[in-house]
C-alpha positions, 0 to 999 in steps of 0.5 A: 486517513491522511496526515501530512507533517513536515513535508511527509505524508502518512497514510493509515492502513488501506484495504481493498474495496472488494474484500471478496476478491483474490489477493492480486485484485485486493492488492490492485484495489488497495494500491488504487486507493493509495494512489488517490490518497497520495495525489490528494496529499500532493504526492505519488508512488514516485515519492514513497519513503516506506511501506508496511504490508500486512498479509493474512496468509504470507505463505500463500499470498506474498508472491502474488501480492509482490507481483502486483506491488512490483508492477505498481512501484515506479522503477528506481523508487522502491521504498523501505518495506516490511511485509508481515503476516497479521490477523486482519480486522475482517476475515475476508481481507487479505492485504492491508498497506500503510504508506509514508511518502514525501510531498512532491516538490514543485 
């Protein structure tokens, strides 16, 4: 879900298309969904303001998730970010990402 208000885009929690994939593939899939939604809302990963990342197993999944995250975030555009361990809505899900971004200025 996308909500835009006052030049800010709020994305509800996004999850992977394939919950049976490993943490890196789930993270890539989730970020691809984020990219598509941001584009639909007139924004991009270069306009990130904040992110909250929920991991099912932070001890084992933080480093591999973070590797994918760091490849995805454009240099110089890292948002304020929190990463927490959480019980997921479905047990196969390893990561869920909520994003806040600015609408790109023309």
